[in-house]
N, C-alpha and C positions, 0 to 999 in steps of 0.2 A: 627671663632668667638673667640675672647680673652676677658677675664674678665678685667674690668677696674673699678676704683672708681672714683667718682666725690667729689672734696674738694673746699672749699672756705676759704681765709683768708680775713676777713672784706670785702667780697663781690667779691674779686679777685678770679676768680674761675678757676680750672684747672681739666682736665681729667689726672687720674694717671695711669700709664702703668707700669707694672713690666718689667724691661729691659731684664729679661731673657726670655721673649716671643718674637716670631719673627714678628716684623713689617717691610716688605721688604721696603717700602717707607715711612719713617717718615713724610716727608714733605706733601706728599698727604694725610696721615692719619689726620695730624693737620689741613690742610686747609679744608678737608672734615668735619671732626667731630667737630670742633670749630665753624662751621656755626651757627650764632644764629637763623637762621629760619629752617634749615634742618639737623642740627647736632645732637649730643648726645641727647637722650630724657630722661627726668626725669619723675617724678609723675605726673607732670603737663604739659607735652608735651615738645617739644623741647627747650633745654636750651643753647646749645653750650657751648663755654667756651673761656677764655682768652689764654689758651695754653694748651699744652700737657707736662706733665712731665713723662719723661722716667727715671725710677729710678732703679739702680742697687745696692742692698743691700749686704753689704759685714760683715755679723753677727761675724765673727771671730776675728775682731778687737775689742780692748777695749779703748775708746767707740766704738760701731759699726759704720761703715762708710757707707754713701749713696753717690754714683755718680750720679750727677744730671744733665740731659740735658733737657733744655726747648725748645720746638719747638712752635713758635708762630703761630698764624692764617695765617700769610703771608708765612710760610714755613721757615723763618729765625730762626737761633738760638740764644737766648739772652745769654750773657755771665754771668748774674747774676739777680736774681729775690727775693727780699726780702720776699714777701708773699709766693712765690713758694718754697723757701728754708725751711720757717716755715712749710708748708704743707709736704714738704718732710720729715722733722724732726718728724712731727707728725705720718706720715704713717709708718716710720721706728720703732716708740716708738710701735705702734700698733702690729708690728710683732715681737719685740724682748722684750718688757716688760722693756726697759732701758729708763731712763729719760735724758740721754745725748747722743747725736749722732754728728758725724763729717759729714759735708755735702760738697762733693768736686765738685767746680762748676769750669767754665772755668776762672772766676775772682779770683779764689784761694780757700782754704779749710776754711770753717767756722765752728765755734762751736755752737751748739744748745742745749738748755735745755727746756725739754718739762714738763709743769705743768698739773694740773687738768684742768685749764680753759684757759690756754694761753701758747705760745710759743715764747721764745726769741731767736734770731740768731744774732751772731756776724756779722757785715756787713763791716768790714775793715775800712780803713782810707779815708775818703773823700778827694778829691784833687781838687784843682782849677787850678793846673799846666796846661797850654795850650796844652804841649805835650801829656798829659795823658786824658785830657777831651774826645776827642781832640777838639781844636779849631785851625783854621787856621791863627794863629797870635802868636806873640812872648810873649805878656803880658796877664795875667789873664782877664777874662772877668767879670767885677763886677759892677753891676748896671748900665748898658749901654743900650741906646735905640736900639731896633732891632725889625723891623717889626712890630711897633705898641705897644711893650711891653718894660719894663724896664728889662733887663735880666742879671742874674749873671750865669755863666756856671760852673758847678761842675760835677765830675764824683763820683758815689757812686756804683760802679761795673757796670754801664752804664752811658752815658752821659745824662745830664739834664740841660735844659735851665730853669731856676726858675724866675718867676716875681711875686714881691709882689704887689697887687692891693687893691683897697678900698673895694671890696667885690666880691669873688669869684663867687657867684651866679648871679652877673650881668654880667659875661664875656661870650660870645658867644665862648666856646672853640673850637668847630668844625669849627668855622670860621677863629679865629685868629691863631690857632695852626700850620696849615700846613706850612705857610710861615716861621715860625720860625724852625719847625721840619726839613725842607729842605733847610734851609737857607746855601748858600756857606760857611759861616763861621764854619760850622759843617761838616767837611768831610764824617764823618760816621753817619751824622744825629743825632738827640737828640730827647729825651723825653721832653715834654712841660708840665711844672707843675705851676700854678698859685697858690697863697697863700694870704690870708690876716688874720687879727686877727679874733678870733671867739668870740662872745658876752659871752660864758660861760667859756672863758679861752683857751689857747692853740691857735693853729693856723689851719684854715680851709685849705684844700687842694682839687685841681683838677688836674687830669693828663691825657693829651693825649699821649699814649704810641705809640712808634716806635715799629713796628712790629705788633701790634695790629690795628694800624692805626684808633683809635677812642679813646674816653674817656673811661677809666675803673672806677669801682667804688671804686677802692683802688689801690695803687701802692706802694709797700714797699720801693723800692730803691728811689721813689719820696719823701716818708715821710722823709727819711734820708736826702735828698738833701734839702728839706725846712729847717729842722733843722740846718743843716750845713751852708745854705745861711743865716738864721735867727742870728746865732751866728755870722758869719762873717760881717753882717750889723749892728751888735749890737743891734738887735731887742729883743733878749732875753738873759737871763744869761746863766750860765754854767748848771743849774741843768736839770733833765729830762723834755722833752717837749711833750705835748698832740698834736699830729697831728691828724686832723679830716677829712679824705676823706669820700666821701659819703657813704661808706659802713660800716662804724664803726671807733672807735679811736683805734689809735696805739701810743704807747710810745716810744720815742726814747731818748737814754741816750747815754753819752759819757764817755770814761774811758781811759786814756793815749792816747788821739786822736782817738781811735776806737769808732765807733758808734755800738749801740746794739737797736735792733727793736723788740718790745714787742707786742702781740696782740692774739686774739682769733684765733682758726682753727676749722672749722666745717667739718665734713664727712657727705656729703649731701645724697648719694646713691651709690649702685654699679649697673653695667649694664654689657652687651656683646655688643662688637663692632666688625664688620668687620675689619681685619688687611689689607684687600685687596679690599676696597670698590669700586664698579663700579663707574666710572665717571658719573655725572648727565648729561642727554642730554641738 
């Protein structure tokens, strides 16, 4: 048994494991313990998770560094996760007492600032370049029909297919997203994000996540994708944008082309899990 922590960022929830602890099969660990019906148990019963964050803390650096590996419920490794990186920063701050952390991810090194009520993570430069999204074509995909949605393709650390719709709540996302997520134009697949104007301001967001293979309550790279696409399509100005996934509000801002994601992080509970859990029959 190994100690773990459960955190969430606006409802996007993760099991956090100190990478110094031995987990012989990370893929199996994630697929078992992220299961929503039989995975990690909290105070109210089984809760599962949107992924497992294996975090290696390097406190001797100034500021401290965290090497972040996110293993998703299907066993795949995500190159970037905005809410996961914010959780990693909060976890590191709890252990070091520092309010600045560098997060090393497969998508690059990201700077995070940890406050009393929220964490801001630098998210890099969103790109519409078809070679980097990637999409199987020579020109960017901007506002084009695809599998029943009008899609703009952008990479915010991972690929997103973003569609602005009249009302995100009217979309049967579990029904429409898979055809876009697996479309041939996305050789590595894509997260599918729908967005619409929110009546209280900002933009509503719902995301079907690649690797989770269902809708999540929040997606940080999706929030940045929404903001980047909204700017590209001329729907918003250059100032900070409130993006409203079901799990809570996030703020996306830009400086010199780089995106910054801000929102709350919550430490839900601690637990112990088997590092080599027997397979279910």
